[in-house]
C-alpha positions as CSV (number, residue, x, y, z in Angstrom):
1,M,45.3,-191.5,9.7
2,A,45.6,-187.9,8.7
3,I,48.3,-187.7,6.0
4,M,49.4,-183.9,5.6
5,I,50.0,-183.0,1.8
6,K,52.4,-180.2,1.6
7,T,52.2,-177.7,-1.2
8,P,55.5,-176.9,-3.1
9,Q,55.9,-173.7,-1.1
10,E,55.9,-175.7,2.2
11,V,58.4,-178.3,0.8
12,E,60.8,-175.4,-0.1
13,K,60.5,-174.2,3.7
14,M,61.3,-177.8,4.7
15,R,64.3,-177.9,2.3
16,R,65.6,-175.0,4.3
17,S,65.1,-176.9,7.7
18,G,66.5,-179.8,6.1
19,T,69.5,-177.8,4.8
20,V,70.2,-176.7,8.3
21,V,70.1,-180.0,9.9
22,R,72.5,-181.4,7.2
23,E,74.9,-178.4,7.9
24,I,74.6,-179.1,11.8
25,L,75.4,-182.9,11.4
26,D,78.2,-182.2,9.1
27,Y,79.4,-179.6,11.6
28,V,79.1,-181.8,14.7
29,S,80.6,-184.9,13.1
30,G,83.8,-182.9,12.7
31,F,84.1,-183.1,16.5
32,V,83.8,-186.9,16.8
33,K,87.1,-188.2,18.0
34,P,88.6,-190.4,20.7
35,G,88.5,-188.5,24.0
36,A,85.2,-186.4,23.2
37,T,82.1,-186.8,25.1
38,T,78.9,-187.2,23.8
39,M,78.2,-184.0,25.8
40,D,80.6,-182.3,23.8
41,L,78.7,-183.1,20.5
42,E,75.5,-181.8,22.2
43,N,77.1,-178.4,23.4
44,V,78.6,-177.8,19.7
45,A,75.4,-178.6,18.0
46,A,73.3,-176.4,20.5
47,A,75.5,-173.6,19.9
48,K,75.3,-174.0,16.0
49,M,71.6,-174.4,16.1
50,E,71.4,-170.9,18.0
51,E,74.0,-169.5,15.5
52,M,71.9,-170.4,12.8
53,G,68.6,-169.3,14.2
54,A,67.0,-172.8,14.4
55,T,65.0,-173.9,17.2
56,P,65.7,-177.5,18.5
57,A,63.1,-180.1,17.5
58,F,64.0,-182.6,19.9
59,K,64.7,-180.9,23.4
60,G,61.5,-180.9,25.3
61,Y,59.8,-183.3,23.1
62,R,57.9,-185.8,25.3
63,G,60.5,-184.5,28.0
64,Y,63.5,-185.4,25.7
65,P,66.6,-183.4,27.6
66,A,68.8,-182.5,24.6
67,V,69.1,-181.2,21.2
68,L,71.1,-184.4,19.8
69,C,70.4,-188.1,20.2
70,T,73.9,-189.8,20.7
71,S,73.8,-193.5,20.2
72,V,77.2,-195.3,20.9
73,N,78.0,-198.8,19.6
74,S,75.2,-201.2,20.8
75,E,72.9,-198.2,21.5
76,V,70.3,-198.1,18.8
77,V,68.7,-194.7,19.1
78,H,67.6,-191.9,21.4
79,G,70.8,-192.2,23.5
80,I,71.1,-189.2,25.7
81,P,74.4,-187.0,25.5
82,S,76.6,-187.3,28.6
83,A,79.6,-185.8,29.9
84,N,80.4,-189.3,31.3
85,R,80.1,-191.0,27.8
86,V,83.7,-190.9,26.4
87,L,84.2,-191.8,22.8
88,R,87.0,-194.3,22.1
89,E,88.9,-195.2,18.9
90,G,87.0,-197.9,16.9
91,D,83.7,-196.8,18.4
92,I,80.7,-195.8,16.2
93,V,78.3,-192.8,17.3
94,S,74.8,-192.4,15.6
95,I,73.9,-188.6,15.9
96,D,70.3,-187.9,15.1
97,T,68.8,-184.3,15.3
98,G,65.9,-181.9,14.0
99,V,65.3,-178.2,13.8
100,I,62.3,-176.2,13.3
101,I,62.4,-173.2,11.1
102,D,59.5,-171.0,10.0
103,G,57.2,-173.7,11.6
104,F,58.4,-176.5,9.7
105,Y,60.8,-179.5,10.9
106,G,63.8,-181.2,9.4
107,D,65.0,-184.4,10.7
108,S,68.2,-186.5,9.7
109,A,70.7,-188.9,11.3
110,I,74.3,-190.0,10.4
111,T,76.5,-192.8,12.2
112,V,79.9,-191.7,12.5
113,P,83.3,-193.7,13.1
114,V,85.4,-192.7,15.9
115,G,89.1,-192.3,15.0
116,E,91.0,-194.0,12.1
117,K,90.7,-197.7,13.0
118,I,87.4,-199.3,12.7
119,A,86.9,-203.1,12.3
120,P,86.0,-204.1,8.8
121,K,82.6,-205.5,9.8
122,T,81.7,-202.2,11.5
123,Q,82.7,-200.2,8.5
124,R,80.5,-202.7,6.4
125,L,77.5,-202.1,8.9
126,L,77.7,-198.4,8.3
127,E,78.0,-198.9,4.4
128,V,75.0,-201.3,4.2
129,T,72.8,-199.2,6.6
130,K,73.6,-196.0,4.3
131,A,73.0,-198.1,1.0
132,S,69.6,-199.4,2.4
133,L,68.7,-195.8,3.0
134,E,69.5,-194.9,-0.4
135,N,67.8,-197.8,-2.1
136,G,64.5,-197.1,0.2
137,I,64.7,-193.4,-1.2
138,R,65.0,-194.8,-4.7
139,A,61.5,-196.7,-4.3
140,V,59.7,-193.1,-3.5
141,K,57.5,-191.8,-6.1
142,P,53.8,-191.2,-6.5
143,G,51.8,-194.3,-6.6
144,A,54.5,-196.4,-5.1
145,F,53.4,-198.1,-1.8
146,L,55.0,-198.0,1.8
147,G,55.9,-201.5,1.6
148,D,57.9,-200.8,-1.5
149,I,60.1,-198.5,0.8
150,G,60.5,-201.1,3.6
151,A,61.2,-203.9,1.2
152,A,64.0,-202.0,-0.6
153,V,65.6,-201.2,2.8
154,Q,65.4,-204.7,4.3
155,E,66.6,-206.4,1.1
156,V,69.8,-204.5,1.2
157,V,70.4,-205.2,4.8
158,E,69.6,-208.7,4.9
159,A,71.7,-209.4,1.8
160,D,74.7,-208.8,3.9
161,G,73.4,-210.7,7.0
162,F,72.4,-207.8,9.1
163,S,69.0,-207.2,10.6
164,V,66.5,-204.3,10.6
165,V,65.2,-203.0,13.9
166,R,61.4,-203.2,14.1
167,E,60.3,-201.4,17.2
168,F,61.4,-198.1,15.8
169,V,60.3,-196.7,12.2
170,G,60.2,-193.6,10.1
171,H,57.5,-191.2,9.9
172,G,55.8,-188.3,8.2
173,I,57.1,-184.9,9.1
174,G,55.9,-181.2,8.4
175,T,54.5,-178.8,11.0
176,R,55.1,-181.5,13.7
177,L,57.9,-183.8,14.2
178,H,56.2,-186.9,13.9
179,E,53.2,-187.0,11.5
180,D,51.3,-189.9,9.9
181,P,52.3,-192.4,8.2
182,Q,54.5,-194.6,10.0
183,V,57.4,-195.7,7.7
184,P,58.8,-199.2,8.5
185,N,62.1,-200.3,7.5
186,Y,60.6,-203.8,6.5
187,G,57.8,-204.7,4.3
188,R,56.4,-206.2,1.1
189,R,56.2,-204.4,-2.2
190,G,52.8,-203.4,-3.3
191,Q,51.5,-203.3,0.4
192,G,50.6,-200.4,2.6
193,L,49.6,-196.9,1.9
194,K,50.1,-195.4,-1.5
195,L,52.3,-192.6,-1.8
196,R,51.0,-189.2,-3.2
197,E,52.9,-186.1,-4.4
198,G,53.2,-183.6,-1.5
199,M,54.0,-186.2,1.2
200,V,57.1,-185.6,3.1
201,L,58.6,-188.7,4.8
202,C,61.7,-189.6,7.1
203,I,63.1,-192.9,6.0
204,E,65.5,-193.9,8.9
205,P,66.9,-197.5,8.9
206,M,68.3,-198.8,12.0
207,V,70.3,-201.8,11.6
208,N,71.9,-204.2,13.8
209,S,75.0,-206.4,13.0
210,G,73.4,-209.2,15.3
211,K,69.8,-210.1,15.9
212,P,67.1,-207.4,15.5
213,G,65.8,-207.3,19.1
214,V,66.2,-204.0,21.1
215,Q,65.3,-203.1,24.7
216,V,64.8,-199.7,26.3
217,L,67.0,-198.8,29.2
218,S,65.8,-197.5,32.8
219,D,66.3,-193.7,31.6
220,G,63.2,-194.4,29.3
221,W,64.9,-193.3,26.2
222,T,68.1,-195.1,25.3
223,A,67.4,-198.2,23.0
224,V,70.1,-200.9,22.9
225,T,70.6,-204.1,20.9
226,E,69.4,-207.0,23.1
227,D,72.4,-208.9,22.2
228,G,75.1,-206.4,22.5
229,S,75.7,-206.2,18.8
230,L,76.5,-202.8,17.2
231,S,73.7,-200.8,15.6
232,A,73.9,-198.0,13.0
233,H,71.4,-195.3,11.9
234,F,71.1,-193.1,8.8
235,E,68.1,-190.8,8.1
236,H,67.0,-188.4,5.5
237,T,63.8,-186.2,5.2
238,V,62.4,-186.9,1.8
239,A,59.6,-185.2,-0.2
240,V,57.4,-187.1,-2.8
241,T,57.3,-185.2,-6.1
242,A,56.1,-185.9,-9.7
243,E,59.6,-186.4,-10.6
244,G,60.2,-189.0,-7.6
245,A,62.0,-188.6,-4.4
246,V,63.7,-185.3,-3.6
247,V,66.0,-185.4,-0.4
248,L,65.6,-182.3,1.7
249,T,68.4,-182.9,4.2
250,Q,71.3,-182.9,1.9
């Protein structure tokens, strides 16, 4: 396992990439409404990236065809934007994207409700998933362990009766989209790799309203819940500093 430690100057470059990712997600979420397609979201994201001088991190990565992942309802992650996928009132859509600026990557995800009327349990799923990410980020500091992050996420999720997806995990990030280490959204405190100042991690809980099982569809990308339950996904790029966690994608 090769852990890439970033200098403060490199972290600042990653903050720039992260800020652009956040601006793109904020912009794209404004186009989430009943009747829009996930390809509509893809098109506005691609145009915004070009306008901002950012290179898409996902398009072409292992053959992935788009700048966004757009995962609707029971789709967990890696949903491919489509002109045939129409968003409807009460849906949720997870939007995951990344950019490269000056050789450094930023990566973040949000889950957005469609329309004004979303079921209370669906709203709770979004709140708990976001809270689990925030709790995981609070566990980040030099000398802490990867298991501390996973446990912090898992405790929040399971306290509300939801479940953590285990097949997909967070990761290191820097001059590549996926670097060591893997960052599971479950674990035991005090276990796993010890965190060091200068590490940069993507923490990204994927949380199902039902059971944790997922399967990948025949397109080779789209992961869905096995039981058809809803799934939410939030992600931040986070630097380990002497003062603790610094979120680079906000």
